[in-house]
C-alpha positions in Angstrom: -9.3 -43.1 -6.4 -9.8 -41.7 -2.9 -6.3 -40.2 -3.0 -7.0 -38.5 -6.3 -10.3 -37.1 -5.0 -8.6 -35.7 -1.9 -5.9 -34.0 -4.1 -8.5 -32.5 -6.4 -10.6 -31.3 -3.4 -7.6 -29.6 -1.8 -6.7 -28.0 -5.1 -10.2 -26.5 -5.5 -10.1 -25.2 -1.9 -6.7 -23.5 -2.6 -8.1 -21.8 -5.8 -11.2 -20.7 -4.0 -9.0 -18.7 -1.6 -7.2 -16.7 -4.3 -8.0 -13.1 -4.0 -9.8 -13.3 -0.6 -8.7 -10.7 1.9 -10.1 -10.5 5.4 -10.3 -6.7 5.6 -13.0 -4.1 6.1 -11.1 -1.6 4.1 -12.5 -0.6 0.7 -10.6 -1.8 -2.4 -8.8 0.9 -4.4 -9.8 1.2 -8.1 -6.9 0.5 -10.4 -6.4 2.0 -13.9 -3.6 2.8 -16.3 -1.1 5.4 -15.4 -2.2 9.0 -16.0 0.3 11.4 -17.6 0.1 15.0 -16.4 0.9 17.4 -19.2 1.2 20.5 -17.0 2.7 21.2 -13.6 0.2 22.3 -10.9 1.3 25.3 -8.8 0.1 26.3 -5.3 1.2 26.2 -1.7 3.6 23.4 -0.9 2.9 21.8 2.5 5.5 19.4 3.8 4.6 16.2 5.6 6.0 15.7 9.1 7.9 12.5 8.5 8.5 11.7 12.1 4.8 11.9 13.0 3.4 10.2 9.9 2.8 6.5 9.6 2.3 3.9 6.8 1.0 0.6 8.1 0.6 -2.5 5.9 -1.1 -5.8 6.3 -1.1 -9.0 4.2 -3.2 -12.1 4.9 -3.3 -15.7 3.6 -5.9 -18.4 3.2 -9.0 -16.2 3.9 -7.3 -14.6 6.9 -6.1 -17.8 8.4 -2.7 -16.1 8.9 -1.4 -12.6 8.5 1.6 -10.4 8.8 1.6 -6.7 9.3 4.2 -3.9 9.7 5.3 -0.4 8.9 7.3 1.4 6.3 8.7 4.9 6.4 8.4 7.9 4.1 11.5 9.4 2.7 9.8 12.6 1.7 6.3 13.9 1.2 4.3 17.1 0.4 0.9 18.3 -0.5 0.1 21.1 -2.9 -2.9 23.2 -2.0 -4.7 26.1 -3.6 -7.0 28.3 -1.6 -7.2 25.5 1.0 -8.0 22.8 -1.5 -5.8 19.8 -2.2 -4.7 19.7 -5.8 -1.6 17.6 -5.9 1.2 16.0 -3.9 4.1 13.6 -4.0 5.3 11.0 -1.6 8.5 8.9 -1.7 8.7 5.7 0.4 12.0 4.3 1.6 11.6 0.6 0.8 14.6 -0.4 2.9 12.6 0.4 6.0 9.8 -2.2 5.3 9.5 -4.5 8.3 7.1 -6.6 10.3 5.6 -5.5 13.7 3.7 -8.7 14.6 6.7 -10.8 15.2 8.1 -9.8 18.6 11.6 -8.6 19.0 12.4 -11.5 21.3 12.1 -13.8 18.2 14.9 -12.2 16.2 15.5 -15.0 13.7 11.9 -15.3 12.2 11.6 -11.5 12.3 14.9 -11.1 10.4 14.1 -13.9 8.0 10.7 -12.4 7.0 12.1 -8.8 6.7 14.9 -10.0 4.4 12.4 -12.1 2.4 10.1 -9.0 1.9 13.2 -7.0 0.7 14.4 -9.8 -1.6 13.6 -10.2 -5.4 10.8 -12.6 -4.4 8.8 -9.5 -3.4 9.9 -5.8 -3.4 13.5 -6.3 -4.7 14.7 -3.4 -2.5 18.3 -3.6 -3.7 17.1 -2.8 -7.3 14.1 -0.6 -6.4 15.1 1.3 -3.3 12.1 3.6 -3.3 8.4 3.6 -4.2 6.4 6.7 -5.2 2.8 8.0 -5.1 1.9 11.1 -7.2 -1.5 12.7 -6.7 -3.1 13.3 -10.1 -6.6 14.4 -9.0 -8.6 15.3 -5.9 -12.4 15.7 -5.7 -14.4 16.9 -2.7 -17.0 14.3 -1.5 -18.1 16.0 1.7 -16.8 18.7 4.1 -14.0 16.4 5.4 -13.6 13.7 2.7 -11.9 13.4 -0.7 -11.8 11.1 -3.6 -8.1 10.8 -4.4 -6.4 9.4 -7.6 -2.8 9.1 -8.2 0.0 7.2 -9.9 1.5 4.5 -7.6 4.9 3.2 -8.6 6.1 -0.1 -7.1 9.2 -1.7 -8.5 9.1 -1.0 -12.3 5.3 -0.8 -12.6 3.2 2.4 -12.4 -0.6 2.4 -12.3 -3.2 4.9 -11.2 -5.3 4.1 -8.1 -8.4 5.8 -6.7 -9.4 5.7 -3.0 -11.2 7.8 -0.4 -9.5 9.8 2.3 -10.6 12.0 5.2 -8.8 15.1 6.5 -9.0 17.6 9.3 -6.6 20.5 10.1 -3.2 18.9 9.6 -4.2 15.2 9.4 -4.8 13.2 6.3 -6.2 9.6 6.8 -6.9 6.8 4.4 -7.3 3.0 4.5 -7.6 0.8 1.4 -6.5 -2.5 -0.2 -4.9 -3.1 -3.6 -4.0 -6.1 -5.7 -0.2 -6.6 -5.3 -0.2 -8.9 -8.4 -0.9 -5.9 -10.6 2.5 -4.6 -9.6 4.2 -8.0 -9.9 4.7 -8.3 -6.1 4.3 -12.1 -5.9 6.5 -14.9 -4.9 7.2 -16.9 -8.0 8.5 -20.1 -6.4 5.7 -22.5 -7.0 1.9 -22.6 -7.2 1.3 -23.3 -3.5 3.8 -20.6 -2.3 2.1 -18.0 -4.5 -1.5 -18.7 -3.8 -1.3 -19.3 -0.1 -1.0 -15.5 0.2 -3.9 -13.3 -0.7 -3.7 -10.9 -3.7 -4.6 -7.9 -1.6 -2.4 -5.7 0.6 -4.1 -3.4 3.1 -2.6 0.1 3.7 -3.5 2.4 6.6 -2.0 5.8 6.1 -1.8 8.6 8.6 -0.1 11.8 7.4 0.6 14.8 9.5 1.6 18.1 7.9 4.2 20.4 9.4 1.7 23.3 9.3 -1.6 23.3 11.1 -5.0 24.0 9.5 -3.8 23.0 6.0 -7.1 21.5 5.0 -9.9 24.0 5.5 
């Protein structure tokens, strides 16, 4: 009886941890994909790929453990009209996803985790070599902040997400979390393997444009 009680208690503790993410970043609102019927035109401003960063973080068991790392853009640009952001498109090279919190002097665990992230258990990079974000709407909140919505494509799933961002001159910044399960990014091995990792992934994005004073 005591053994059964312990098992039930442990199971309840596991389920209570599902979806918990130890992050101060706001959660992006997720909706169905938005289809744009007309092409927006304006000034195309390219993103400086060498100076821009996309940082990710994933936690487990209410933040009891974590991994974080970076992923590189393959291409990116904003479309502005009279100094206002109206659209944009960003392609991420999924083959560059990697951890930064496992030191390089530990090559085996670093390599194992990088390969696992790229495997079919998670991002299935061999099949889905890129991910994409297409801005579908931008609303001014204050003099230096925006409410952005856009279609995020990961693997074979596309959904529209909405989040806040700040900008100044040639710099665009945002930080938010999103539920990876809605894009089928989940290890399907067994119950414990799947639920020991939180649903939410945190993204911190810092985009630098080639031209200065893009956002006025």
